[in-house]
C-alpha positions in Angstrom: 3.9 11.8 -5.4 7.2 12.8 -7.1 6.1 14.7 -10.2 9.3 13.9 -12.1 9.1 10.1 -11.8 5.5 9.4 -10.8 6.6 7.5 -7.7 5.6 8.2 -4.1 8.0 10.3 -2.2 9.6 9.1 0.9 10.6 11.1 3.9 13.8 10.1 5.6 14.9 11.4 9.0 18.4 10.0 9.0 21.4 11.1 7.0 21.6 9.5 3.6 24.8 8.1 2.3 25.0 8.7 -1.4 27.4 6.3 -3.3 28.3 6.9 -6.9 31.2 5.7 -9.0 32.5 3.1 -6.5 32.8 -0.7 -6.9 29.4 -1.8 -5.7 30.7 -4.8 -3.7 33.1 -2.6 -1.8 30.5 0.0 -1.2 28.0 -2.4 0.3 30.7 -4.0 2.5 32.1 -0.6 3.7 28.7 0.8 4.5 27.3 -2.2 6.2 26.3 -0.2 9.3 24.8 2.9 7.5 21.2 3.5 8.3 20.4 4.7 4.8 22.3 3.4 1.8 21.4 5.4 -1.3 22.8 4.1 -4.6 20.6 6.1 -6.9 22.0 6.4 -10.4 25.2 4.4 -9.4 25.3 2.6 -12.8 24.7 -0.8 -11.1 24.0 -3.7 -13.3 23.9 -6.1 -10.4 23.6 -6.1 -6.6 26.5 -7.9 -5.0 25.9 -10.8 -2.5 27.5 -8.5 0.1 24.2 -6.6 0.3 23.1 -9.3 2.8 25.7 -7.9 5.3 24.1 -4.5 5.3 22.3 -3.5 8.5 20.6 -0.5 6.9 17.0 0.5 7.5 16.6 2.0 4.0 18.2 0.8 0.7 17.7 2.9 -2.4 18.7 1.4 -5.7 16.7 3.8 -7.8 17.5 4.3 -11.5 20.1 1.7 -12.1 20.3 -1.1 -14.6 19.3 -4.1 -12.4 17.7 -7.1 -14.0 17.6 -9.3 -11.0 18.4 -9.4 -7.3 20.6 -11.8 -5.2 18.9 -14.1 -2.7 21.2 -12.5 -0.1 18.9 -9.4 -0.1 16.6 -11.4 2.1 19.3 -11.4 4.8 18.8 -7.7 5.8 16.9 -8.0 9.1 16.6 -4.2 9.7 15.4 -3.2 6.2 12.2 -1.2 6.4 12.3 0.6 3.0 13.5 -0.8 -0.3 13.3 1.3 -3.5 14.1 -0.6 -6.7 12.2 1.8 -9.0 13.4 2.6 -12.5 15.4 -0.6 -13.1 14.9 -3.5 -15.5 13.8 -6.1 -13.0 11.9 -9.0 -14.6 11.4 -11.1 -11.5 11.7 -10.9 -7.7 13.5 -13.5 -5.6 11.5 -15.4 -3.0 14.1 -14.2 -0.5 12.2 -10.9 -0.3 9.6 -12.7 1.8 12.3 -12.9 4.6 12.3 -9.2 5.0 10.1 -9.2 8.1 10.6 -5.5 8.9 9.9 -4.2 5.4 7.2 -1.5 5.4 7.7 0.1 2.0 8.6 -1.6 -1.3 8.9 0.5 -4.4 9.1 -1.4 -7.7 7.7 1.1 -10.2 9.0 1.4 -13.7 10.5 -2.1 -14.1 9.6 -5.0 -16.4 7.8 -7.1 -13.9 4.9 -9.3 -15.0 2.5 -11.5 -13.0 4.2 -14.9 -13.0 7.7 -13.9 -11.8 6.3 -11.9 -8.8 7.0 -14.3 -6.0 4.1 -15.3 -3.8 6.4 -14.8 -0.9 5.5 -11.1 -1.0 2.4 -12.2 0.9 4.7 -12.9 3.9 5.6 -9.2 4.3 3.1 -8.7 7.2 4.3 -5.1 8.0 4.2 -3.9 4.4 2.1 -0.7 4.2 3.2 0.7 0.8 3.8 -1.2 -2.4 4.3 0.5 -5.7 4.0 -1.8 -8.7 3.0 1.0 -11.2 4.5 1.1 -14.7 5.2 -2.5 -15.0 3.8 -5.2 -17.3 1.0 -6.3 -15.0 -2.5 -6.9 -16.2 -3.7 -7.8 -12.8 -2.3 -7.8 -9.2 -0.8 -11.1 -7.9 -3.1 -12.9 -5.4 -0.4 -12.8 -2.7 -1.2 -9.1 -2.4 -4.5 -9.9 -0.8 -2.7 -11.4 2.2 -1.1 -8.0 3.1 -3.5 -6.8 5.8 -1.5 -3.6 6.6 -1.2 -2.5 3.0 -2.4 1.1 2.5 -1.3 1.5 -1.2 
């Protein structure tokens, strides 16, 4: 656990590409082939539709100002790790259910509540880690029960 943020730590074996201070749309387009795209604290208020063109295995959008996600996020066939912690997300698109390779999804410290959590999360058959801590949830969504590989 990362003591500073209270979120699980991830170990990455590939080189992380850190992007700050660039036009987000250009950054996603230029780095479409990067294995790890790290846009932590990049002052993003939105994720451009061009995110769907990324072939990355890990996408880190930690500590931005995101309130929603584009449906194109579901067009990332290689994505295994998605970190959206410490944003202002109030809902999740059903397109997340198309991320068939997703193993880890970090959503801590957002503004999620039960109804806007898409039941399509239950389609993420490979998901082993899901962090919904520090949101506005009184209970877990029923779709979580469908995730047989979930460890935490």
